[in-house]
N, C-alpha and C positions, 0 to 999 in steps of 0.2 A: 616592698609594701608601698601602698599609696601615702603620698605625703598628707592627704586630708582625711586619712581614715580615722574613724572614731575609735579611740582607744579606751579599753576598759579598765586598764591598770590604774591602781590607786596607790598612793604612797602614804606613809605615816598612819597605819591602821593601829589605832589603840595603843596602850601599854605605855609605861614609863622608861624613859631611856635615860642614860648619863649623857653629858655634854658632849664628849668625844664621839659616842656613837651617833648622836644627832647630826654632828658636823660631817660625818662619814656619809650619813644618809643623805644629807643636803647635796653634797659634792657628788655622789652617785646619781641623785636625781637630776642635778643639773646637766651632768655628762649625757643622761639619756635624753633630756629636753633639747639640748643642742644638737644631738644626732638626728633627732626629727626634724629639725630645721636645716639639716645639711651642714652643720658646723661642728667643730671638735674643740676641745679644751687645748690641745696642742696647737691648733691654728691661732688660738686667741692669747697664748701665753706671752707675756711681754708688751702687750698693747694696752693702751690706756682705756680706762672704763668708758669713756665717751665714744671711742672708736668701736669697742666691742658691742656696746648698746646700739651703736649705728648699723653694725653689721647684722645684728639679730633683728632690728626693726625693718631693714631692707629685705632679709629673707622672709620675714613674717608678711610684708606686704606683698611680695612676690607670690607667696603661697595664697594669701588672702584673695588676691585677684583670680587665681584659678579656681577656687573653691566656694566663692561667694555664691550664695542662693540665687541672685539675680543672673548668674553666669553659668553655673554648673547645673546640668540636668540632673534629676532624680529626687527621690523623696528625702534622701538622707543628707542632701546638700547643707540644710540649715543646722542640723546637728553636728556635722562636720565642721562647719564654720564656727560655731560655738565652741567646739572642743580646741580648735585652732587658736582661738581667742584666749581661752583657758590657759593653754600651754605657753602662750606668748606671755601672758601676765606673770604666770609662775616663774618662768625662765627669767623674765626681768627682775622680779623680786629676788631670786636667788643670786643673779649677777651683782645687784646692787648689796646684797649682804656680803657676798664675797670680797667686793672691793672696799667695803667700808670696814673690814676686819683689819 
C-alpha cells in the first residue's frame, strides 16, 4: 500500500464504551497509525517519549516531502497530504496520552 494513500477507515464510531475498552481501542489505533508511518510499538518499547516523538516526526517529514501537493503529481495529492497530517496529529496525541499514563 502507498504510504500517502487516502484512508477511508475511521475509529471511534458512536456508542458508549467502558474505560478498558477505550484504552484497548486507543492502543490498537496507535499500532495501526505507527504501521502506516513504518514504525512498530516493538521498535519503540523502552525508549524515552521525546525519542519516540522524534522518530515519528522524522518519518512524517520524510513522507510529507514525497506526497506534498507541490511535489507529487495528481489530483489526489492535496487530499493525501491532508490525510497524512491528520494521521500524524492523531498518532502524536495518542503517544502523548500513552506516555502520560
